[in-house]
C-alpha positions in Angstrom: 4.3 -24.4 -13.6 4.2 -22.8 -10.1 0.8 -22.4 -7.8 2.0 -18.6 -6.4 -0.1 -15.8 -6.5 3.1 -13.3 -7.0 3.9 -14.9 -10.8 3.8 -11.8 -13.6 3.4 -11.6 -17.1 5.3 -8.4 -16.5 9.0 -6.9 -16.7 9.6 -4.7 -13.3 10.6 -2.3 -13.2 8.1 -0.9 -16.4 5.8 1.9 -17.4 3.1 1.5 -16.6 -0.3 3.1 -17.2 -3.2 3.0 -14.1 -6.1 3.8 -15.0 -9.5 4.8 -12.4 -12.8 6.3 -12.3 -14.7 8.4 -10.5 -17.8 11.6 -10.7 -16.6 14.5 -12.5 -16.4 17.4 -10.2 -15.2 15.7 -6.8 -11.8 16.5 -7.1 -11.0 13.6 -8.9 -8.3 14.0 -9.8 -5.9 15.6 -6.4 -7.6 12.1 -5.3 -6.6 9.6 -7.6 -3.5 11.0 -8.2 -3.2 11.2 -4.1 -3.2 7.7 -3.9 -0.8 7.0 -6.2 2.2 9.3 -5.5 2.4 7.4 -1.9 3.5 4.5 -3.5 5.1 6.0 -6.8 7.0 8.8 -4.7 8.3 10.4 -8.0 5.0 10.6 -9.5 4.2 14.2 -11.2 0.7 16.4 -12.0 2.4 15.9 -15.8 2.0 11.4 -15.0 -1.6 12.4 -15.2 -4.6 12.7 -17.5 -8.1 12.9 -17.3 -10.9 12.8 -20.1 -14.2 12.9 -19.4 -17.1 10.8 -19.7 -19.9 12.1 -23.1 -22.2 13.9 -20.5 -19.2 15.2 -18.3 -20.9 13.0 -15.3 -17.7 11.0 -15.2 -13.8 11.1 -15.3 -11.0 9.1 -16.7 -7.7 10.0 -14.6 -4.1 8.0 -15.8 -1.6 7.9 -13.7 1.6 6.5 -16.1 4.4 5.1 -13.2 7.5 3.4 -13.0 5.8 0.7 -12.5 8.7 -1.2 -10.1 6.8 -4.2 -8.8 3.5 -6.3 -8.2 3.7 -5.3 -4.6 4.2 -2.0 -5.6 0.8 -2.1 -7.8 -1.2 -4.5 -5.9 -0.6 -1.7 -2.9 -1.5 0.9 -5.9 -5.1 -0.7 -6.6 -6.0 -2.0 -3.1 -5.7 2.0 -1.8 -8.3 2.8 -5.7 -11.0 0.3 -4.6 -10.8 1.0 -1.1 -11.5 4.4 -2.0 -15.6 6.0 -1.5 -14.7 8.3 -4.9 -13.0 5.5 -6.7 -15.6 3.3 -9.1 -13.1 2.0 -10.5 -9.5 1.5 -11.9 -7.7 -1.2 -14.4 
């Protein structure tokens, strides 16, 4: 087994769902869309789905993309993690 950090169990390209959580009412869906679209230009608003928490304070946005590489996914997750509105991403 190799010691490289670039190993993955995914085979690219593949369909991949990215989920981000944030506070509801902060244009969070648009923020997630903009961050992911920078790395996946083919993303459309139709590729997004969202769901509010039971109390309505938070929202989860899921984006379905055609992932082309681990580097692409790493860049998306870095941008999501670095953004102040994103509380968590999966």
